[in-house]
C-alpha positions in Angstrom: 21.6 -1.9 -2.8 17.9 -2.1 -4.3 15.3 -2.4 -1.7 12.6 -4.8 -3.8 12.9 -7.0 -6.5 10.6 -5.2 -9.1 7.5 -2.8 -8.9 4.2 -2.1 -10.9 3.6 1.3 -11.4 -0.1 2.1 -12.8 -2.4 4.6 -13.5 -4.7 5.6 -10.7 -8.4 4.8 -11.3 -8.0 1.7 -13.2 -11.8 -0.2 -13.9 -11.5 -3.3 -11.5 -11.2 -5.8 -14.7 -8.4 -4.1 -16.0 -6.6 -4.4 -12.0 -7.9 -8.0 -12.3 -6.6 -8.6 -16.1 -3.2 -6.9 -14.8 -2.9 -8.9 -11.9 -3.4 -12.2 -13.6 -1.0 -11.2 -16.1 1.7 -10.9 -13.0 0.5 -14.4 -11.5 0.7 -16.1 -13.9 4.6 -14.9 -13.7 5.3 -17.0 -10.8 5.2 -15.0 -7.3 8.1 -12.3 -7.7 6.2 -10.3 -10.1 2.3 -11.2 -8.4 4.0 -10.2 -5.0 5.6 -7.2 -6.8 4.9 -3.1 -5.0 2.6 -1.5 -6.2 2.3 2.0 -7.0 -0.2 4.6 -8.5 0.3 7.6 -10.8 -2.3 10.7 -10.5 -2.3 13.6 -12.5 1.3 13.2 -13.0 2.3 12.7 -9.9 3.6 9.3 -7.9 1.0 8.4 -4.9 3.3 7.9 -2.1 7.3 7.6 -2.1 8.5 4.8 -4.2 10.8 1.6 -3.7 14.1 1.3 -5.0 13.7 -1.8 -7.1 15.4 -3.2 -9.6 13.2 -3.7 -12.5 9.4 -1.5 -12.7 6.7 -2.0 -14.9 5.1 1.1 -16.2 1.7 0.7 -17.1 1.5 3.5 -19.3 3.6 6.8 -20.8 2.2 9.1 -18.7 3.4 6.4 -15.6 6.3 6.4 -16.4 7.3 10.6 -17.1 6.3 10.3 -13.2 8.5 7.6 -12.0 11.0 9.4 -14.4 10.5 12.7 -12.0 10.2 10.8 -8.8 13.4 8.3 -8.4 16.6 9.5 -8.7 19.6 9.0 -11.6 21.6 6.4 -9.5 18.4 4.6 -9.6 17.5 4.4 -13.5 20.3 3.7 -14.3 21.0 0.6 -12.4 16.8 -0.2 -12.9 14.9 -2.3 -15.9 12.3 0.1 -16.9 9.9 -1.7 -19.0 7.3 0.0 -20.4 3.7 -1.4 -20.9 0.4 -0.1 -22.1 -2.3 1.1 -20.0 -4.7 -0.7 -19.0 -7.5 -0.1 -20.7 -6.3 -0.6 -24.1 -4.1 -4.1 -22.7 -7.9 -5.1 -22.3 -9.0 -3.9 -26.0 -6.3 -4.2 -27.9 -4.7 -7.7 -29.2 -1.1 -5.9 -30.0 -1.2 -4.2 -26.6 -1.7 -7.8 -24.5 1.1 -9.1 -26.7 2.9 -6.3 -26.1 2.3 -6.6 -22.0 3.4 -10.3 -22.1 6.8 -9.1 -24.5 7.6 -6.8 -21.0 6.3 -9.3 -19.0 9.2 -11.8 -20.5 11.8 -9.3 -20.7 11.1 -8.7 -16.9 11.0 -11.5 -15.5 14.6 -12.2 -17.6 16.3 -8.8 -16.2 14.9 -10.4 -12.5 16.4 -14.1 -13.7 20.0 -12.5 -13.7 20.1 -9.8 -11.0 19.1 -12.7 -8.7 22.8 -13.4 -7.8 
């Protein structure tokens, strides 16, 4: 019933270095995450429609709130939603990097258990 395995939710206006870091982290986790759909949040609203997914990787609280407002309750209940720090924090903070790797591990586990 879910359209895609994973959707990555990012704040609009990330610097190229931030997007590069996110891309490399996703690539390191295999093709499912490397090819994950990406949606941007601008001024508290998602740009366009959010695909239904089994899992969402959300970068930052503001993006999590925007996703919560945009998704139907049924999707929210069935999907695995994993929160990471904003990309700017991940770039500058070792603790945020660790939290991102933990989030990616959680995401991979969730996707592995729902593949079948």
